[in-house]
C-alpha positions in Angstrom: 11.7 -31.9 -113.9 15.0 -33.6 -113.2 16.7 -32.1 -116.3 15.7 -28.7 -115.2 17.1 -29.2 -111.7 20.4 -30.5 -113.2 20.7 -27.7 -115.8 22.2 -25.0 -113.6 24.7 -27.3 -111.8 25.8 -28.7 -115.1 26.2 -25.3 -116.7 28.3 -24.1 -113.7 30.4 -27.3 -113.9 31.0 -26.6 -117.6 32.3 -23.1 -116.8 35.2 -24.5 -114.7 38.4 -24.2 -116.7 39.7 -27.7 -115.6 36.4 -29.6 -116.1 36.8 -30.3 -119.8 40.5 -31.2 -119.3 39.6 -33.6 -116.5 36.7 -35.1 -118.5 39.0 -35.8 -121.5 41.5 -37.6 -119.1 38.6 -39.5 -117.6 37.4 -40.8 -121.0 41.0 -41.8 -122.0 41.7 -43.6 -118.7 38.4 -45.4 -118.7 38.8 -46.4 -122.3 42.3 -47.9 -121.7 41.0 -49.7 -118.6 38.1 -51.3 -120.5 40.3 -52.5 -123.2 42.8 -54.1 -120.8 39.9 -55.6 -118.8 38.4 -57.0 -122.0 41.8 -58.5 -123.0 42.4 -59.8 -119.5 45.9 -58.3 -119.6 46.3 -55.7 -116.8 50.1 -55.6 -117.4 49.4 -53.4 -120.4 47.5 -50.9 -118.3 50.5 -49.2 -116.7 52.3 -48.1 -120.0 48.9 -47.1 -121.5 48.1 -44.9 -118.4 51.6 -43.4 -118.5 51.3 -42.6 -122.2 47.9 -40.9 -121.6 49.3 -38.8 -118.7 52.3 -37.7 -120.8 50.1 -36.8 -123.8 47.7 -34.8 -121.5 50.7 -32.9 -120.1 51.8 -32.1 -123.7 48.5 -30.7 -124.7 48.5 -27.1 -125.9 45.6 -24.8 -126.6 44.9 -24.7 -130.3 42.3 -25.1 -133.0 41.7 -28.7 -134.0 43.9 -28.4 -137.0 46.8 -27.0 -134.9 46.2 -29.6 -132.2 46.4 -32.3 -134.9 49.8 -31.0 -136.1 51.0 -30.7 -132.5 49.8 -34.3 -131.8 51.9 -35.6 -134.8 55.0 -33.8 -133.4 54.3 -35.1 -129.9 53.9 -38.7 -131.0 57.1 -38.5 -133.0 59.1 -37.1 -130.1 57.5 -39.7 -127.8 58.4 -42.5 -130.1 62.0 -41.4 -130.5 62.4 -40.9 -126.7 60.9 -44.2 -125.7 62.9 -46.2 -128.3 66.1 -44.4 -127.3 65.6 -45.3 -123.7 64.9 -48.9 -124.6 68.1 -49.2 -126.7 70.4 -47.5 -124.2 68.9 -48.9 -121.1 71.5 -51.6 -120.7 74.5 -49.3 -121.3 74.8 -46.9 -118.3 77.5 -44.7 -119.6 75.9 -44.2 -123.0 72.6 -43.8 -121.3 74.0 -41.0 -119.0 75.4 -39.1 -121.9 72.2 -39.4 -123.9 70.1 -38.3 -120.9 72.2 -35.2 -120.3 72.3 -34.1 -124.0 68.6 -34.8 -124.6 67.6 -33.0 -121.4 69.6 -29.9 -122.3 68.3 -29.9 -125.9 64.7 -30.4 -124.9 64.8 -27.6 -122.2 66.4 -25.2 -124.7 63.4 -25.6 -126.9 61.6 -23.4 -124.4 63.5 -20.5 -126.1 61.5 -21.1 -129.3 58.1 -20.8 -127.7 55.8 -22.1 -125.0 54.2 -24.7 -127.3 57.6 -26.2 -128.0 58.5 -26.1 -124.3 55.4 -27.9 -123.3 55.9 -30.8 -125.8 59.6 -31.0 -124.9 58.9 -31.2 -121.2 56.3 -33.9 -121.7 58.8 -35.8 -123.8 61.2 -35.8 -120.9 58.5 -37.1 -118.6 57.6 -39.9 -121.0 61.3 -40.9 -121.3 61.4 -41.3 -117.5 58.1 -43.1 -117.6 59.7 -45.5 -120.0 62.6 -46.1 -117.6 60.1 -46.8 -114.7 58.2 -49.2 -116.9 61.3 -51.0 -118.0 62.5 -51.3 -114.4 59.6 -53.5 -113.7 60.8 -56.0 -116.3 64.5 -55.9 -115.2 65.6 -56.3 -118.8 64.3 -56.1 -122.3 64.7 -58.9 -124.9 66.1 -57.7 -128.3 63.0 -58.8 -130.1 60.7 -56.9 -127.8 62.3 -53.5 -128.0 59.2 -52.1 -129.7 56.6 -53.4 -127.1 56.8 -50.9 -124.3 57.3 -47.8 -126.6 54.4 -48.9 -128.7 52.1 -49.2 -125.7 53.2 -45.8 -124.4 52.7 -44.2 -127.8 49.3 -45.9 -128.2 48.2 -44.4 -124.9 49.4 -41.0 -125.9 47.8 -41.3 -129.3 44.5 -42.4 -127.7 44.3 -39.2 -125.6 45.5 -37.1 -128.5 42.6 -38.3 -130.7 40.2 -37.5 -127.9 41.8 -34.0 -127.6 41.6 -33.3 -131.3 37.9 -34.4 -131.6 37.1 -32.3 -128.5 38.8 -29.3 -130.0 36.7 -29.7 -133.2 33.4 -30.1 -131.2 34.0 -27.4 -128.6 36.4 -25.0 -130.2 34.9 -21.8 -128.7 34.6 -23.0 -125.1 38.2 -22.2 -124.2 37.7 -18.7 -125.7 34.7 -18.1 -123.4 36.7 -19.2 -120.4 39.6 -17.1 -121.3 37.6 -13.9 -122.0 35.6 -14.5 -118.8 38.9 -14.6 -116.9 39.9 -11.3 -118.6 36.8 -9.5 -117.4 36.9 -11.1 -114.0 40.5 -9.8 -113.5 39.5 -6.4 -114.9 36.7 -6.3 -112.4 39.1 -6.9 -109.5 41.5 -4.3 -111.0 38.6 -1.7 -111.0 37.7 -2.6 -107.4 41.3 -2.0 -106.3 41.5 1.2 -108.3 38.3 2.4 -106.5 40.0 2.0 -103.2 42.5 4.8 -104.2 39.6 7.3 -104.2 38.5 6.5 -100.7 38.3 10.0 -99.1 40.1 9.2 -95.9 43.2 10.8 -94.4 46.1 8.6 -93.3 45.6 5.9 -95.9 48.6 3.9 -97.0 48.3 4.9 -100.7 51.6 3.2 -101.6 50.4 -0.1 -100.4 47.2 0.2 -102.4 49.2 1.3 -105.5 51.4 -1.8 -105.0 48.4 -4.1 -104.8 47.0 -2.4 -108.0 50.4 -3.0 -109.8 50.3 -6.7 -108.8 46.7 -7.1 -110.0 47.7 -5.3 -113.2 50.1 -8.2 -113.8 47.3 -10.7 -113.6 45.2 -8.6 -116.0 48.0 -8.5 -118.5 48.6 -12.2 -118.3 44.9 -12.9 -118.8 44.9 -10.5 -121.8 47.9 -12.2 -123.3 46.4 -15.7 -122.9 43.2 -14.5 -124.5 45.1 -13.0 -127.4 47.0 -16.2 -128.1 43.8 -18.2 -128.1 42.0 -15.9 -130.4 45.0 -15.7 -132.8 45.3 -19.5 -133.1 41.7 -19.9 -134.0 41.3 -16.8 -136.3 44.4 -17.6 -138.3 43.1 -18.3 -141.8 39.5 -17.9 -140.6 39.0 -14.1 -140.5 35.5 -14.4 -141.9 34.3 -16.5 -139.0 31.5 -14.3 -137.5 31.4 -16.0 -134.1 35.1 -15.9 -133.7 35.2 -12.2 -134.6 32.8 -11.6 -131.7 35.6 -12.7 -129.3 38.1 -10.5 -131.1 35.8 -7.5 -130.6 35.4 -8.4 -126.9 39.2 -8.6 -126.6 39.5 -5.1 -128.1 36.8 -3.8 -125.7 38.8 -5.4 -122.8 42.0 -3.7 -124.0 40.3 -0.3 -124.2 38.8 -0.8 -120.7 42.2 -1.7 -119.4 43.8 1.4 -120.8 41.2 3.6 -119.3 41.1 1.7 -116.0 44.8 2.0 -115.6 44.8 5.8 -116.2 45.7 8.3 -113.5 45.0 12.0 -113.8 46.4 13.4 -110.6 48.1 12.3 -107.4 45.2 10.9 -105.3 46.6 12.2 -102.1 46.3 15.8 -103.3 42.8 15.2 -104.5 41.8 13.7 -101.2 43.3 16.6 -99.3 41.6 19.3 -101.5 38.1 17.6 -101.6 38.0 15.9 -98.2 34.8 17.7 -97.3 33.0 17.0 -100.6 31.6 13.8 -102.0 33.2 13.9 -105.5 35.9 11.3 -104.6 33.2 9.0 -103.1 31.3 9.4 -106.4 34.4 8.4 -108.3 34.9 5.4 -106.0 31.3 4.2 -106.3 31.3 4.5 -110.1 34.6 2.5 -110.4 33.3 -0.1 -108.0 30.0 -0.4 -110.0 32.0 -0.7 -113.2 34.1 -3.5 -111.6 30.9 -5.3 -110.7 29.8 -4.8 -114.3 33.0 -6.5 -115.6 32.4 -9.5 -113.3 28.7 -9.7 -114.4 29.9 -9.8 -118.0 32.3 -12.7 -117.1 29.4 -14.6 -115.6 27.1 -13.8 -118.6 29.8 -15.2 -121.0 30.2 -18.4 -119.0 26.5 -19.0 -118.4 25.3 -18.0 -121.9 23.1 -15.3 -120.5 22.4 -11.8 -122.0 24.6 -9.1 -120.3 22.6 -6.2 -119.2 24.7 -3.3 -117.8 22.9 -0.4 -116.3 23.9 -0.2 -112.7 26.6 2.4 -113.3 24.4 4.9 -115.1 23.1 6.5 -111.9 26.6 6.6 -110.4 27.8 8.4 -113.5 25.0 11.0 -113.2 25.8 11.5 -109.5 29.4 12.1 -110.3 28.5 14.7 -113.0 26.2 16.5 -110.6 28.9 16.6 -107.9 31.4 18.1 -110.4 28.8 20.7 -111.5 28.4 21.7 -107.9 32.2 22.1 -107.4 32.5 24.2 -110.6 29.7 26.4 -109.3 31.9 27.3 -106.3 34.4 29.1 -108.6 37.3 28.7 -106.2 40.5 29.6 -108.0 42.7 27.2 -106.0 40.6 24.3 -107.4 40.9 25.2 -111.0 43.7 22.8 -111.9 42.3 20.0 -109.8 38.9 20.4 -111.3 40.3 20.2 -114.8 41.9 16.8 -113.8 38.6 15.6 -112.3 36.8 16.6 -115.5 39.2 14.5 -117.5 38.7 11.7 -115.0 35.0 11.9 -115.3 35.3 11.9 -119.1 37.5 8.9 -119.0 35.0 7.0 -116.7 32.1 7.9 -119.0 34.0 6.5 -122.0 34.8 3.4 -119.9 31.1 3.1 -119.2 30.4 3.3 -122.9 32.9 0.6 -123.7 31.4 -1.7 -121.0 27.9 -1.0 -122.3 29.1 -1.9 -125.8 30.0 -5.4 -124.5 26.2 -6.1 -124.3 26.3 -6.5 -128.1 29.8 -6.6 -129.4 28.6 -7.6 -132.9 27.1 -4.2 -133.2 30.4 -2.5 -132.5 32.1 -1.0 -135.5 34.9 -3.1 -136.9 38.3 -2.1 -135.5 40.2 -0.1 -138.0 43.2 -2.4 -137.6 42.2 -5.8 -136.2 45.6 -7.5 -136.8 47.3 -9.3 -133.9 51.0 -9.6 -133.4 52.2 -13.2 -134.0 55.0 -14.1 -131.5 55.4 -17.6 -132.9 58.6 -18.4 -134.9 58.6 -17.6 -138.6 60.5 -20.5 -140.2 63.6 -22.4 -139.3 65.9 -19.3 -139.4 63.8 -17.7 -136.7 64.0 -20.9 -134.6 67.8 -21.0 -135.0 68.2 -17.3 -134.1 66.1 -17.7 -131.0 68.1 -20.7 -129.9 71.4 -19.1 -130.6 70.4 -15.9 -128.7 69.9 -18.0 -125.5 73.1 -20.1 -125.8 74.8 -18.0 -123.1 75.1 -18.3 -119.3 73.3 -14.9 -119.1 70.1 -16.6 -120.3 67.8 -18.0 -117.6 66.7 -20.8 -120.1 70.3 -21.8 -120.7 71.0 -21.9 -116.9 67.9 -24.0 -116.3 68.7 -26.4 -119.1 72.3 -26.9 -117.8 71.0 -27.2 -114.2 68.3 -29.8 -115.1 70.8 -31.8 -117.1 73.2 -32.0 -114.2 70.4 -32.8 -111.8 69.2 -35.8 -113.8 72.8 -37.0 -114.3 73.4 -36.9 -110.6 70.1 -38.6 -109.9 71.0 -41.3 -112.4 74.4 -41.8 -110.7 72.8 -42.0 -107.3 70.3 -44.7 -108.3 73.2 -46.8 -109.7 75.3 -46.1 -106.6 72.6 -47.0 -104.1 70.5 -49.4 -106.2 67.2 -48.5 -104.6 64.0 -50.2 -105.6 62.1 -48.2 -108.2 65.1 -45.8 -108.3 63.9 -44.0 -111.5 61.3 -42.2 -109.4 64.3 -40.1 -108.2 64.6 -38.7 -111.7 60.9 -38.1 -112.1 60.8 -36.2 -108.7 63.9 -34.1 -109.7 62.3 -33.3 -113.1 59.0 -32.1 -111.5 60.7 -30.2 -108.6 63.6 -28.5 -110.4 62.2 -25.2 -111.6 63.9 -22.2 -113.3 64.3 -20.2 -110.0 64.8 -20.9 -106.4 61.4 -19.6 -105.2 59.4 -21.9 -107.4 61.7 -24.9 -106.7 61.3 -24.4 -102.9 57.5 -24.2 -103.2 57.2 -27.3 -105.4 59.8 -29.2 -103.3 57.9 -29.2 -100.0 54.5 -29.6 -101.8 55.9 -32.6 -103.6 57.1 -34.2 -100.4 53.9 -33.4 -98.4 51.7 -34.6 -101.3 53.7 -37.8 -101.7 53.3 -38.6 -98.0 49.6 -37.9 -98.1 49.2 -40.1 -101.2 51.2 -43.0 -99.8 49.1 -43.0 -96.6 45.8 -42.8 -98.6 47.0 -45.5 -100.9 48.0 -47.8 -98.1 44.6 -47.3 -96.5 42.5 -47.7 -99.6 44.4 -50.8 -100.9 43.9 -52.4 -97.5 40.3 -51.5 -97.2 39.3 -52.3 -100.8 41.3 -55.3 -102.1 39.0 -55.9 -105.1 40.7 -55.3 -108.4 37.9 -53.3 -110.0 37.6 -50.9 -107.0 41.3 -50.3 -107.0 41.3 -49.6 -110.7 38.4 -47.2 -110.3 40.3 -45.4 -107.6 43.3 -45.1 -110.0 41.1 -43.6 -112.7 39.5 -41.1 -110.3 43.0 -40.2 -108.9 44.2 -39.5 -112.4 41.3 -37.1 -113.0 41.9 -35.3 -109.7 45.6 -34.9 -110.6 44.7 -33.0 -113.8 42.0 -31.1 -112.1 44.3 -29.7 -109.4 47.8 -29.7 -110.7 48.0 -26.0 -111.6 46.4 -24.7 -108.4 46.7 -27.4 -105.6 49.9 -29.2 -106.2 49.8 -31.0 -102.9 46.5 -32.6 -103.9 47.8 -33.3 -107.4 50.9 -35.1 -106.1 48.8 -37.1 -103.6 46.5 -38.1 -106.4 49.2 -39.2 -108.8 50.9 -41.2 -106.0 47.6 -42.9 -105.3 47.2 -43.7 -109.0 50.7 -45.3 -109.1 50.1 -47.4 -106.0 46.7 -48.7 -107.3 48.0 -49.4 -110.8 51.2 -51.1 -109.8 49.3 -53.2 -107.2 47.6 -54.9 -110.2 50.8 -56.4 -111.5 52.8 -56.7 -108.3 52.9 -55.6 -104.6 51.7 -52.1 -104.2 52.6 -52.1 -100.5 56.2 -52.8 -101.5 56.3 -49.6 -103.4 55.4 -47.3 -100.5 58.8 -47.0 -98.8 60.8 -46.9 -102.1 58.5 -44.2 -103.4 59.0 -42.1 -100.3 62.8 -42.6 -100.3 63.1 -41.7 -104.0 60.9 -38.6 -103.5 63.1 -37.3 -100.7 66.4 -38.0 -102.6 65.1 -36.5 -105.9 63.8 -33.4 -104.1 67.1 -33.0 -102.2 69.1 -33.2 -105.5 66.9 -30.7 -107.2 67.0 -28.3 -104.2 70.8 -28.4 -104.0 71.1 -28.0 -107.8 69.1 -24.9 -108.0 71.2 -23.3 -105.2 74.7 -24.5 -106.4 74.6 -24.8 -110.2 74.5 -21.4 -111.9 71.9 -20.2 -109.4 69.5 -17.7 -110.9 68.7 -15.4 -108.0 65.9 -13.2 -109.1 67.2 -10.2 -107.0 70.2 -10.0 -109.3 68.0 -9.3 -112.3 65.9 -6.5 -110.7 68.0 -3.7 -112.1 67.8 -5.1 -115.7 64.1 -5.7 -115.5 63.6 -2.3 -114.0 65.5 -0.8 -117.0 63.4 -2.8 -119.4 60.2 -1.5 -117.8 61.3 2.1 -118.3 62.4 1.5 -121.9 59.0 -0.1 -122.7 57.4 3.0 -121.1 59.5 5.3 -123.3 58.4 3.5 -126.4 54.8 3.7 -125.3 55.2 7.5 -124.7 56.7 8.1 -128.1 54.0 6.1 -129.8 51.4 8.2 -127.9 53.2 11.4 -129.0 53.2 10.3 -132.6 49.4 9.9 -132.3 49.0 13.4 -130.9 50.9 14.6 -134.0 49.2 12.5 -136.7 45.8 11.8 -135.1 44.3 8.9 -133.2 44.7 5.5 -134.8 44.5 2.2 -132.9 46.9 0.5 -135.2 49.1 -2.5 -134.4 52.1 -0.4 -133.6 50.3 1.5 -131.0 48.6 -1.5 -129.4 51.9 -3.4 -129.4 53.7 -0.5 -127.7 51.0 -0.3 -125.1 50.9 -4.1 -124.5 54.7 -4.3 -124.2 54.7 -1.6 -121.6 52.1 -3.5 -119.5 54.0 -6.8 -120.1 57.2 -5.2 -118.8 55.3 -3.9 -115.7 53.8 -7.4 -115.2 57.2 -9.0 -115.6 58.7 -6.8 -112.9 55.8 -7.6 -110.6 56.3 -11.4 -111.2 60.1 -11.1 -110.6 59.5 -9.3 -107.3 57.1 -12.0 -106.2 59.8 -14.6 -106.9 62.4 -12.5 -105.0 60.1 -12.7 -101.9 60.6 -16.5 -101.9 64.4 -16.5 -101.9 66.7 -16.8 -98.9 67.1 -13.8 -96.7 70.4 -12.5 -98.1 69.0 -12.5 -101.6 65.6 -11.1 -100.5 67.1 -7.9 -99.2 66.4 -6.1 -102.5 62.7 -6.8 -102.5 61.5 -3.8 -100.5 63.5 -1.4 -102.7 62.2 -3.2 -105.8 58.6 -2.8 -104.7 59.1 0.9 -104.2 60.5 1.1 -107.8 57.5 -0.9 -109.0 55.1 1.5 -107.4 56.7 4.5 -109.1 57.1 2.8 -112.5 53.4 1.7 -112.4 52.4 5.3 -111.5 54.3 6.4 -114.6 52.5 3.8 -116.7 49.2 5.1 -115.3 50.0 8.7 -116.4 50.9 7.4 -119.8 47.7 5.4 -120.0 45.7 8.5 -119.3 47.5 10.2 -122.2 46.8 7.3 -124.5 43.1 7.0 -123.4 42.5 10.7 -124.2 43.9 10.7 -127.7 41.5 12.6 -129.9 41.0 13.1 -133.6 42.7 16.6 -133.3 46.5 16.8 -133.6 47.4 18.7 -130.5 51.1 18.4 -131.0 51.3 19.0 -134.8 51.9 22.7 -134.5 53.4 23.0 -131.0 57.2 22.5 -131.2 57.7 23.6 -127.5 55.3 20.9 -126.2 56.9 18.3 -128.5 60.3 19.2 -127.2 59.1 18.7 -123.6 57.7 15.3 -124.5 61.0 14.3 -126.2 63.0 15.6 -123.2 60.9 13.4 -120.9 61.6 10.4 -123.1 65.3 11.2 -123.1 65.4 11.5 -119.3 63.6 8.1 -118.9 66.1 6.5 -121.3 69.0 8.0 -119.3 67.6 6.6 -116.1 67.1 3.2 -117.7 70.6 3.2 -119.1 72.3 4.0 -115.8 70.1 1.5 -114.0 71.0 -1.3 -116.4 74.7 -0.5 -115.9 74.2 0.3 -112.1 75.8 3.6 -112.7 75.3 7.1 -111.2 71.9 8.4 -112.0 71.4 11.6 -114.1 70.8 14.8 -112.2 67.6 15.7 -114.0 67.9 19.4 -113.0 65.3 20.5 -115.5 62.6 17.8 -114.8 61.0 19.6 -111.8 61.1 23.0 -113.4 59.7 21.6 -116.7 56.9 19.9 -114.8 56.0 23.1 -113.0 56.1 25.1 -116.2 53.8 22.6 -117.9 51.4 22.8 -115.0 51.4 26.6 -115.2 50.6 26.4 -118.9 47.8 24.0 -118.3 46.2 26.5 -115.8 45.9 29.1 -118.6 45.1 26.8 -121.5 41.6 27.0 -123.1 41.8 23.9 -125.3 40.7 20.8 -123.3 42.9 18.4 -125.2 46.0 20.6 -125.0 45.4 21.2 -121.3 45.1 17.5 -120.5 48.3 16.9 -122.5 50.2 19.6 -120.6 48.8 18.3 -117.3 49.8 14.7 -117.9 53.3 15.6 -119.2 53.6 17.7 -116.1 52.8 14.8 -113.9 55.2 12.5 -115.8 58.0 15.0 -115.6 57.5 15.5 -111.9 57.4 11.7 -111.5 60.9 11.4 -113.0 62.6 12.6 -109.8 60.9 9.9 -107.7 61.8 7.3 -110.3 65.4 8.4 -110.4 65.7 8.2 -106.7 64.0 4.7 -106.6 66.3 3.5 -109.4 69.4 4.9 -107.6 68.5 2.9 -104.5 67.8 -0.2 -106.5 71.2 0.0 -108.3 73.0 0.8 -105.1 71.3 -2.0 -103.1 72.3 -4.6 -105.7 75.8 -3.2 -106.1 
């Protein structure tokens, strides 16, 4: 009876993305604690704990083979860093130079890839952990240079072994979590898209479009994360049946995203024309039901339950009946709008088919081109080229590397000038707080301070209430688990937990109460140095990059358009080139949304461009929606193969978009686009008389895109003028 009662709670716990991570940390910390307890040498516990924490921070998602290789590289970096700190610890000038050079080099590794950036960042953390541990001993005897580095690396290796074994035993669990996140975000996107069809006058459509654009960024990030996870596990294992299942689910999610992000007509005009009819309500209800279906699929993946999707079928029939009724009215002023609604209904029916196919993805036909684009470096030459391309002050990575190096140098100088107790916590605080942009730094700065204060108060209370050694060590272990469970979402809680771990651990080899005020002082000083550095040393104000990112967004859309046009000429083919162009367009849209979110957090003077930027985002996302509709309705027929006039219109649209992007990047005068409006109206008129469904949809969408160019040009002109 008891196992049955515990089954559902345990299953739900297993579906939390931080549960496995926290459980691995718990096993590692408890293992180190038991060994030190058995040996009766609690002095070894602190370096072992610090090594475990650094290794857990260096963990990257991978197959067990990839994780084993990453662990080898991590331990090598950790060993070199710890030994270097030991050898230079007594030579301040040499230590300062080494600290600056190593910080710059490690941060620049972020240009190679996220995996390298994670390992490099954790190596810097371990180097400072080594300084903190050495400070407890005041000095290091020549014959004991190996002792502290060895303990740190042993702790790191212990967690690394647990991580590799875990990856081998539960290799598909991260994939389930990642794909569930994709469908959960898609469900929210469909819910927000449904709100655009709400048949009410006076709605703030622009605000709803903006919310949809921001959610699109979250969908894109989830898709990118899922793709990387699948790629790492499928590499060299293409015949693995169960892994291919997740690849098919990923392609289903991609297709759903393209259809969900499609727009077939300005929603305001549809609402005005059909205000007294229920067709828009039927569209809204169907989209909402499909969003619920995506969220149900996410739950089914996590809970290992069969996914049964049927709640949208009635909504689809109701929409079809509503359209039949409107067609029966034979009102000539509705003809163009009804064609767009027919295309919309066809799109939603195909989306419904894709969602139903997720019930049994193994039954889905193999994707004609199931290759995934590998963004990891291809050899040493590629690594070198990526690093060299970022060795310029224009690169945000270069700016952050230089800023962080100076920050740690200044912190090192301050601790030697003031000689505070436990002064190396200044460097650790600066490393955690100093982020690539001002908005993130400000957020982490105040959260770090608040979390430290909370942790110190909690530590003082718990050490006073529970003086027993075993209880305090148990609190330290639990605090370490809480840190890793909350560090990505609740940084205040994570900071309080790691502060509590430090106090309880150091109290076993000294006076934990004596660490409270130094820890608070060092946190304030380190946060102040990091805050000043991000404002004064090559400040990377995000608002100054808006025009460049806006231009990149338009260029990515142009490439997507041209790839779509080539498919209308040569026939539908979901090959890698098409999927890459589509993904890059959505990535650029998501990057612009993220950039604007960071601009919101900057000081008032630099935040002035945000409103103009959000208007541009709304228009550029509308453009992407029209392009997605074109891509979603690609057929096997080649509608542009024999129509030179329509091809020229598509090419002219691409040229106009490139002209806007070029002027925006240079902050120049925008092109006049005298022909855009006339071209859009001509295409719309042709669509009214066209008999072929595919050609009519192509003409309608090109008309919408062409008419959107004027609004995009005006938004780009305001953005360029505002920044200028």
